C-alpha positions in Angstrom: 6.3 24.5 -31.9 8.1 25.3 -35.1 9.9 23.2 -37.9 13.5 24.8 -37.7 13.5 24.1 -34.2 14.1 21.0 -35.2 17.1 21.5 -37.5 20.7 20.5 -37.2 23.3 20.5 -39.7 25.0 17.1 -40.8 27.8 16.5 -43.6 27.2 14.3 -46.1 30.0 12.0 -45.1 28.1 11.4 -42.2 25.3 9.5 -43.7 26.0 5.4 -43.2 25.2 4.2 -47.1 26.2 0.8 -45.5 25.8 -1.8 -42.6 28.3 -2.5 -39.7 30.8 -5.1 -40.5 28.9 -6.5 -37.9 25.6 -6.0 -36.2 26.5 -5.2 -32.9 29.9 -3.3 -33.0 27.8 -0.4 -33.7 28.3 2.6 -31.8 26.2 3.3 -29.3 25.7 6.7 -27.7 24.3 6.3 -24.4 22.1 9.9 -23.3 21.2 9.9 -19.3 17.8 12.1 -19.4 18.3 13.3 -15.2 21.5 14.2 -15.6 21.8 15.1 -19.6 25.5 12.8 -19.4 26.5 10.9 -22.2 28.8 7.9 -22.8 30.7 6.6 -25.9 29.8 2.9 -26.1 29.3 0.0 -28.1 26.3 -1.4 -29.2 26.7 -5.1 -27.6 27.1 -3.0 -24.0 23.5 -2.5 -23.8 22.9 -5.6 -21.6 25.3 -3.3 -19.2 22.1 -1.1 -19.0 19.2 -3.6 -18.9 17.9 -5.2 -15.6 16.3 -8.6 -14.8 13.4 -6.3 -13.8 13.2 -5.0 -16.9 11.6 -5.9 -20.4 12.6 -5.5 -24.3 9.5 -4.4 -26.8 10.9 -5.9 -30.1 9.1 -5.3 -33.7 8.7 -8.1 -35.4 7.8 -6.9 -38.9 9.6 -7.9 -42.1 10.6 -5.9 -45.0 9.0 -6.8 -48.4 11.1 -6.5 -51.8 9.0 -4.0 -52.6 10.7 -2.1 -55.4 9.6 -3.1 -58.4 10.7 -2.4 -61.9 8.6 -2.7 -65.2 6.7 -1.0 -68.6 3.3 -0.5 -69.3 1.5 -2.3 -71.4 1.8 -2.0 -74.8 5.5 0.1 -74.1 8.9 0.2 -73.9 9.8 2.7 -71.4 10.6 1.8 -67.4 8.5 2.5 -64.6 9.0 2.0 -61.0 6.1 0.8 -58.6 6.8 1.0 -54.8 4.2 -1.4 -53.0 3.3 0.8 -49.8 -0.1 -0.9 -48.2 -1.8 -3.9 -48.7 -5.4 -3.2 -48.8 -7.0 -6.4 -49.2 -8.7 -8.3 -52.1 -5.3 -7.6 -54.5 -5.4 -3.9 -54.0 -2.3 -1.8 -52.8 -1.4 1.3 -52.3 1.4 2.2 -54.4 4.3 5.2 -55.6 4.5 5.0 -58.8 7.0 7.4 -61.1 7.0 8.7 -63.4 3.3 9.2 -62.3 2.2 11.3 -65.4 2.7 7.8 -66.8 0.0 6.0 -65.0 -3.2 7.5 -65.3 -6.3 5.2 -64.2 -7.0 2.0 -66.0 -3.1 2.0 -67.7 -1.9 -1.7 -66.7 2.3 -2.3 -65.8 4.2 -5.3 -66.2 6.5 -7.0 -64.3 8.9 -9.4 -65.7 11.2 -11.8 -65.1 13.4 -14.2 -68.0 10.5 -13.1 -70.0 7.3 -14.2 -68.2 5.2 -11.9 -66.9 4.5 -12.4 -63.0 2.6 -9.2 -61.9 0.1 -7.2 -63.7 -0.8 -4.3 -62.0 -3.7 -1.9 -62.8 -4.4 1.7 -61.9 -8.0 1.8 -60.1 -7.6 5.1 -58.1 -5.7 8.1 -57.6 -5.3 9.7 -54.1 -5.0 13.6 -53.3 -0.9 12.9 -52.0 -0.3 10.8 -55.8 -0.6 7.5 -54.4 -1.8 5.3 -57.2 -4.5 2.3 -55.8 -3.9 -0.5 -57.9 -5.0 -4.0 -58.4 -3.2 -6.7 -58.9 -3.0 -9.9 -61.5 -0.8 -12.8 -60.5 -0.6 -16.6 -59.7 0.9 -18.4 -56.6 2.2 -16.3 -53.7 2.7 -12.8 -54.2 5.6 -12.8 -51.6 7.6 -15.5 -53.4 7.1 -13.8 -56.9 8.2 -10.4 -55.0 11.6 -12.6 -53.7 11.8 -12.8 -57.6 11.4 -9.6 -59.0 11.6 -6.6 -56.4 14.3 -5.0 -54.5 14.7 -3.7 -51.0 13.2 -0.3 -50.9 16.1 1.2 -49.1 16.1 5.2 -48.2 16.7 7.3 -50.8 19.6 8.8 -49.1 21.4 4.9 -49.6 22.8 5.5 -52.5 25.2 2.2 -52.4 23.6 -1.6 -53.6 22.8 -3.6 -50.9 25.2 -6.5 -50.7 23.0 -9.2 -48.6 19.0 -8.5 -48.7 19.0 -9.8 -45.0 20.9 -6.8 -43.5 17.6 -4.5 -44.3 15.9 -7.2 -41.8 16.3 -7.7 -38.0 17.1 -11.0 -37.2 13.8 -11.5 -35.4 11.8 -10.2 -38.0 8.7 -12.7 -39.0 5.3 -11.2 -40.3 6.3 -9.6 -43.9 4.5 -6.3 -44.7 7.0 -2.9 -44.2 8.2 -0.5 -47.0 11.0 0.3 -44.6 13.0 -1.6 -41.9 12.2 -0.9 -38.1 16.6 0.3 -38.0 17.2 0.5 -34.6 16.4 -3.6 -34.1 19.1 -4.1 -37.0 21.9 -3.8 -34.4 20.4 -7.0 -32.2 22.0 -10.1 -33.2 20.4 -13.8 -32.0 23.1 -13.8 -29.2 22.1 -10.6 -27.9 18.9 -11.3 -27.4 19.8 -15.1 -25.7 22.5 -12.7 -23.2 19.4 -10.5 -22.3 17.1 -13.7 -22.0 19.5 -15.6 -19.4 20.1 -12.5 -17.8 16.2 -12.7 -17.2 15.1 -9.9 -19.4 11.9 -10.6 -20.5 11.1 -10.0 -24.6 7.7 -8.3 -25.3 6.9 -8.6 -29.5 4.7 -6.6 -31.0 4.1 -5.7 -34.8 3.8 -2.5 -37.0 4.2 -2.4 -40.5 6.5 0.4 -41.5 5.3 2.9 -44.2 7.7 5.2 -46.4 5.6 7.6 -44.4 8.0 8.0 -41.8 10.0 9.2 -44.7 7.9 11.9 -45.5 9.1 15.4 -44.9 7.4 17.6 -42.6 5.9 20.3 -44.1 4.2 22.9 -41.7 6.3 25.4 -40.1 3.8 24.6 -37.1 4.9 21.3 -36.2 1.1 20.4 -34.6 -0.7 21.7 -37.7 1.3 17.7 -39.8 -0.9 15.1 -40.4 0.7 11.8 -39.5 1.1 8.8 -41.9 -1.3 5.8 -41.1 0.5 2.3 -39.8 -1.0 -1.0 -39.2 0.1 -2.8 -35.7 -0.9 -5.4 -33.5 0.1 -6.3 -29.6 -0.8 -10.0 -28.1 -2.2 -10.8 -24.7 1.6 -11.9 -24.2 3.0 -9.4 -25.5 0.6 -7.1 -23.2 0.9 -9.2 -19.6 5.0 -8.8 -20.1 4.8 -4.7 -20.6 1.9 -4.7 -18.0 3.6 -6.9 -15.9 7.0 -5.1 -15.9 5.1 -2.1 -15.1 3.1 -3.2 -12.2 7.1 -4.6 -10.3 8.6 -1.6 -10.7 10.7 -2.4 -13.9 11.1 -0.2 -17.2 9.7 -0.6 -20.5 13.0 -0.7 -23.4 11.2 0.1 -26.8 13.7 -1.0 -29.6 13.0 1.5 -32.0 10.6 4.6 -32.4 8.2 1.8 -34.4 7.6 -0.3 -30.9 7.2 3.3 -29.1 4.2 4.2 -31.0 3.2 0.9 -31.4 3.0 0.9 -27.1 2.1 4.4 -26.6 -1.1 3.8 -29.3 -2.2 0.6 -27.3 -2.0 2.4 -23.9 -5.4 3.5 -22.1 -4.5 6.6 -19.9 -3.0 4.7 -17.1 -0.8 3.0 -19.1 -2.1 -0.3 -19.3 -2.4 -2.6 -22.4 -5.0 -4.6 -23.9 -4.6 -7.3 -27.1 -5.4 -5.2 -30.2 -5.0 -4.2 -34.0 -5.5 -1.3 -36.0 -4.3 1.5 -37.3 -2.1 4.4 -35.5 -1.8 7.8 -36.6 -0.1 8.7 -33.4 2.3 11.7 -33.1 4.3 12.0 -30.7 6.0 15.8 -30.2 7.2 17.6 -27.3 4.7 18.1 -24.6 3.4 14.0 -24.9 3.4 12.1 -21.9 4.7 9.0 -22.4 2.3 6.3 -21.0 4.7 2.8 -21.2 7.9 3.7 -22.6 10.7 4.3 -20.6 14.0 4.1 -22.3 14.7 3.8 -26.0 17.1 2.4 -28.2 16.9 4.1 -31.7 19.1 5.5 -34.7 19.9 9.3 -35.4 17.0 11.0 -37.0 16.8 12.9 -40.1 16.8 16.7 -39.3 13.0 18.4 -38.9 11.4 14.6 -39.0 8.3 13.2 -37.2 11.6 11.0 -35.5 13.2 13.4 -34.0 10.2 15.5 -32.5 9.2 11.7 -30.6 12.9 11.6 -29.0 12.5 15.0 -28.1 9.5 14.6 -26.4 11.2 11.8 -24.3 14.3 13.4 -23.5 13.5 17.3 -23.9 14.8 19.5 -27.4 17.5 21.2 -26.0 19.3 17.9 -24.5 18.3 16.0 -27.9 20.0 18.8 -30.2 23.2 19.6 -27.6 23.6 15.5 -28.2 23.4 15.3 -31.2 25.8 18.0 -31.6 28.0 15.9 -29.7 27.3 12.9 -32.6 28.4 14.9 -35.1 31.2 16.0 -33.4 32.5 12.9 -32.8 31.3 11.4 -36.1 28.8 9.0 -35.5 26.9 7.1 -38.8 23.9 8.3 -39.3 19.9 7.1 -40.3 19.0 3.8 -41.1 22.8 1.9 -41.7 24.0 3.9 -38.5 24.6 4.0 -35.4 22.6 3.4 -32.4 21.3 5.9 -29.3 19.6 4.6 -25.9 17.9 7.2 -24.4 17.8 6.3 -20.5 
């Protein structure tokens, strides 16, 4: 398939610049795959579509304040560094701007109240321009990042985030993401409690979202695109919940493309899950046969993105593009802080 098959026109004013006033009162477009029928609801109505036989899969990752502003040692001009991936032993893969100022051996300093809290020395430069840095700090890195870091909002969001927690899900637990699993931003603790009260089981998985999720596809033949790698974990408890749901004829509702990619990466050919952890580069596009997922709760995605290709694999490209046309006409809010879609 061609990249241009996944292009659509989006007026800039429909790109959400801030979260909705209340998490569960964003709009919800419901797409029935069997009939192509579309309903327009409010997100908290999601409880009407998930039955006690079904399970909900959520991603417990938590975004770290990974955008840092500092300077080169002995220089005064500003340097931006974005933490992308923890490589262990205090080494990280990072994105730096301006890159030409950050050669191998360069040390970057990050301060608060005139005191250097973090040093980063460039150890290597990857083919894509990302740097491998070695960090120096005293104490706990996440506590330091809370002092000096900013939330790494996507490049299409230009407004300042008033409240950091609005770029976290209410169930976020394990720090490690460079971007939020945004479909989960619509859930409240009360909404999750209501689903559990109705008998819906919740499977908690982990996938740390990398900024590769925003990286544009450049190959015109989408099959030539190399997917970015992301770390995931799925526990025995989560596997048991999902496997039992499938065995009893229930449906698996994944909250977001990250939960979807996790369960599809961990499943065998028969859709059976076993506990595991590792890195996934799974690329889901039309023609893919889903092994676990039955229904998907997701946001509206960028034109020509791998995420738009994933949902097109689920509902068919034409049906998705028609639904997006309706969403634009109905002035839904798009992307990370935007409205939601249920594909059932």
